[in-house]
Each structure stands twice: as structure tokens, then as C-alpha cells.
C-alpha positions in Angstrom: -0.1 0.1 0.2 1.5 3.4 -1.0 0.9 6.1 1.5 1.7 9.7 0.5 1.1 13.2 1.5 1.1 14.4 -2.0 -2.2 14.4 -4.2 -1.1 11.8 -6.5 1.6 9.3 -7.3 3.8 10.3 -10.1 3.5 8.3 -13.2 0.6 6.4 -11.9 -2.9 8.1 -12.8 -5.8 7.9 -10.3 -8.0 5.6 -12.1 -11.0 6.0 -9.1 -11.4 7.6 -5.7 -12.6 5.2 -3.2 -13.2 7.6 -0.4 -11.9 9.1 2.7 -10.2 6.7 5.0 -8.9 7.3 8.5 -6.9 5.7 11.2 -6.5 6.6 14.9 -4.5 5.8 18.0 -5.0 7.0 21.6 -2.2 6.4 24.0 -1.9 7.2 27.4 1.2 8.9 29.0 2.7 6.8 31.8 3.7 8.5 35.2 7.2 7.5 35.0 7.5 8.9 31.5 6.1 12.1 32.8 8.5 12.1 35.6 11.4 11.5 33.4 10.5 14.0 30.8 10.1 16.6 33.5 13.7 15.9 34.6 14.8 16.3 31.1 13.0 19.4 30.7 15.0 20.8 33.7 18.5 19.4 32.4 17.9 19.5 28.8 17.9 16.8 26.1 15.2 15.0 24.3 12.5 12.7 25.7 13.2 9.4 24.1 10.2 7.6 26.0 7.7 10.1 24.7 9.2 10.1 21.2 8.9 6.3 20.9 5.3 6.5 22.3 4.6 9.3 19.6 6.3 6.9 16.9 4.1 3.9 18.0 1.1 5.9 17.9 1.8 7.4 14.3 2.5 3.9 13.3 -0.7 2.4 14.6 -2.7 5.1 12.9 -1.1 4.6 9.5 -1.4 0.9 9.8 -5.0 1.3 10.6 -5.2 3.7 7.7 -3.7 1.5 5.3 -5.9 -1.5 6.3 -8.9 0.3 5.9 -7.9 1.4 2.5 -7.0 -2.2 1.5 -10.4 -3.5 2.6 -11.8 -1.1 -0.2 -9.4 -2.5 -2.8 -7.1 0.7 -2.9 -3.6 0.5 -4.4 -2.6 3.8 -2.6 -3.9 6.4 0.0 -3.0 10.2 -1.3 -3.1 13.5 0.5 -2.3 11.8 3.9 -2.6 14.1 6.9 -1.5 13.5 10.2 -2.8 15.4 13.1 -2.0 15.1 17.0 -3.9 16.2 19.8 -3.9 15.7 23.7 -6.8 14.5 25.4 -8.3 13.7 28.9 -7.7 15.0 32.6 -4.6 16.9 32.8 -3.9 16.1 28.9 -2.7 12.7 29.9 -3.8 11.0 26.7 -2.2 11.5 23.1 -4.5 11.0 19.8 -2.9 10.7 16.5 -5.1 10.7 13.4 -4.3 9.9 10.1 -6.7 10.5 7.1 -6.3 10.5 3.4 -8.0 9.3 0.2 -8.0 5.8 -0.9 -7.3 5.6 -4.6 -7.4 3.0 -7.4 -4.1 3.6 -10.0 -4.1 3.3 -13.3 
């Protein structure tokens, strides 16, 4: 499955549009990640635990997007957009949403 942020695939004309597809992932921030991220904020540096969590959530959302497109018989998803939001009490949850247009290519 081809996933791209561009509106089309160079050299592969869109034969038909199958509709908008989405994938979502909602993950919680663990208290120990918060603690160590806070320490890194004070002393500087990157928060590897948050980066891994964000990467995992993005992968889940894109995998779900691709699976939904495959169920429609798509060859690709074009115009993919990723959105990130924090949710819940004290912003304790992270939501990653992927959306795009499922297409059949020529």
C-alpha cells in the first residue's frame, strides 16, 4: 500500500477515488515517562520515551489507515494528513489521527 502526503503518485494516474479513510490511535502517558520527561526538561535533552510513544501511535494510525484502504481495494492513499491532539484530564492522553483519500491507480 502506497501512503503519500502528495495529491497523486507520479507516473501513476488515479483511476478512481474510493473515499476518505482514517486511522486513529489514542495512547496514555505513563507517570514514569512524565517524571523522566520533566527531569529532561530541567536538564535539557530529548525525551526518548515520549518520542517512542509518539512514533508507536503514528505507526498504529497509519497501519489502520492502510488496512481500511486495503479493505476498499485501494492501491494507495493520497493526501495523507497526520494530526496530533492531547486529551483527557490533565492532558494525559495523546491522539494521533491519519486521514487521506483511498484510490485505485492506473
